[in-house]
N, C-alpha and C positions, 0 to 999 in steps of 0.2 A: 867675645869682648863686650863689656857692659858700656852702654852709651849713656852720656849725660843728657841727651835730648829727651824731653818729656815724651811719653807715649800717649798719643792722642786717644787711644782706645781706653785709657784710664779714666777719661772724662766724657764718655759717650752719653750716658744718662746718669747724672750724679746729683745727690742732695747733700750739701755740706751743712753740718751742724756743729755747734760749739762743744757739746759734751755728750756723755753716754746717756744721761737722763733724757736729753732731747731725742736721741735716736730711739730709745726704748719706748718712749711715749708715742712717737709717730708710728713705730712698727706695731705697737699694740692697738693703737687707734684704728689703723687700716685693717688689721686682722678682725677687730671687733665689728667693723663695717663689712667684713668679708670682701675686701677690695684686694685683688691681686696686683702687685706692683713689680715692674721690671727694671727699677732704677736702684742704684746703690745708695744707701744712706751712710755717709762717711763721718765718723766722729773725729773732729779735728783737735780735740783737747785744748780748746781755747780760742779766743777771738784772733789773736795774732796769726796763728797757723791757718785759721779759716781764711783770713784775708789773703794770705800768701797763696793758698791753694785756689782761691777764687780767681786771683789774677792769672795764675798758671793755666787754669781751666779755660779761661776766656782766650788766652793767647794761643793755646794749642789745639783748640777745637775749630772745626768749620761749621757750616750752617746746619748740618744734621745733628749736632750736639745739643743737649739740653743741660743747663747748669742751674740748680736751685740753691739758694742760701737762706738759712734760718738763723737770725742773729737776735740775741737779747737786746732790747732797747735799753735796759737798765734805766739810768736817769739821763740818758743821752740820745733820745730818739732822733732829734734832728741831726746831731753829729754822726750817729751810725749811718743815717741815710745819706748824708753828704759824702761820707767816706766811700760807700759802695757806689754811689752815683759818680764820684770822681774817677774811680777805677774804670767804670764803663765808658765814660766820656774820653778818657785818654786812650782807650782801645778802639775808638771810632764809633761808638753808639751815639745816635742823634736823637733830638726830640725827647730828651729825658725829662720826666715830670719833676717838678720842684719838691713835691711831697709824695710819700708813699701812698699807694691805693689802699683804702681801708679794707678792701676785699682780697688784698694780696697783689703785689705788682708783677706783671708779666711783660717782658720786652722782647721784641723781635727786630732783626736787622732788615730794613727795607730792601737792601741789596742782596740779601740772602747769602752773606759771606761770613757771618758771625753767629755763634750759637744763641738759641733761645734762652732767655734769662728769667729766673723767678726769684723774687725777694719777699720774705716774710719777716717783719720785725715783731718778735714776741713782746707782749702777748696778742696784740690786735692791730698792729700798725698805726695806732692812734695815741697810745699812752705809754708811759714808762712801765717797765716791768721785765719779767723773765719767764722762763718755761713754768716756773712755780706759779706765776700769776695766771698763766694759761690754764693750768690744772685746777687752780682755785676757782676759776670761772666755770669749770665743769661740774663743780660740786652742786647737787640738786638744791633748789631753792628752799626746800622744806627741811634741809639738814639742820639739826639743832646743836651739833658739836662745833661746827666751824665758828660761829659767833663767840662761843666760849674760848676756843683756841685763840682767837684774835684778842680777846680781853685779857687772857693770861699773858700773852706775849707783850701787850701794851703795858700791862702792870709791871712786868719784869723790866721793861725799858725805863719806865717812870722811876723805879726804884734804883735804877743805875746798875742792875745786876746782870744785864745782858753781856755775854762774852762775844757776841757777834756784832758786826757793823750794822748800823741802822739800815744801810742799803740792802742788807740780807734779811730784812724783816719778813718778806713774803716766804722765803725759804723756811724760816723758823715757824711761821704760822702753819704752812701746809704739812710740814714734817711733824709738828706737834699734833695736828688733826689726824694724820695717818697713824700716829703712835697710839691713838685712842680707839682704833677700829677693832673689829672682831679678830683680826690677825694683826696685832701691833707691829709696827715697823714695816708694813707693806712698802715695797719699792715704788718709786714714783710711776714708772712705766707699767708695773703690774696693777697699779690702782685702776687703770683704764678698763681692764678686763676682769677685775675681781668681782665676784658675786657673793653677797651674803649667804651663808649656809641656811639661816633660819627663814629669811624673807624672800630669797631669790631675787632681790633687787640689786642692781649694779651700784657700785660705790660711786661712780661718776656717770654723768649724763652726757653721752657721746653726741647726742643731737645738738648740743650747744656748740660743737666744734664743726658744724656744717660749712661755714664759710672757709675755714682752713682746709677742710677735706676737698671742697670744690676747687680751691686754688690749686692744690696738688694734682687733682685729676686733669684740670685744664692745662697745667704746665706740662705734664708728662704723657698726655694722650697721644 
């Protein structure tokens, strides 16, 4: 007989992300760093489902559980933070910070009755943005195509020919940039581990993701 009661083991060590691109970027980044991870990265197919699963995970886990969430700040950094903070407060977490930690937030229950919680607001816990902005930050500083891609997208918007919402500008820029690489159309996640055939240089500088990687390691260690 199937039970409607949530299975606690489904949330032993879990990282909830909004979409498949988030999952792929994180998986590739950890593999690039040769970091073995023993937690599940679950694609929630959107923010609403992520928030529902986050609440369920907090409610059904005991202190041995670890629940991480990665949410795009979009243009609502403070609102996203307050939503997550509100869920935790209602479940009994105390001394919640008023703002996210720039190095990634990690929360523990002093009474050791609730799961360890990690929160990362893409791209950097401080500014508006998405996973695409995070990847954009990893582009090497000497890259000469990214500024051109940015100008092309800006020109398109200025001419009123963009079919994407202005809020999706970062997506347009990074995917335009990817379309101009040695392998046009490289997927966002694959860009982390893609190496040029001619120069043997990596497409993205994973060293610039050190804060994010250290947050993950500290959360799930």
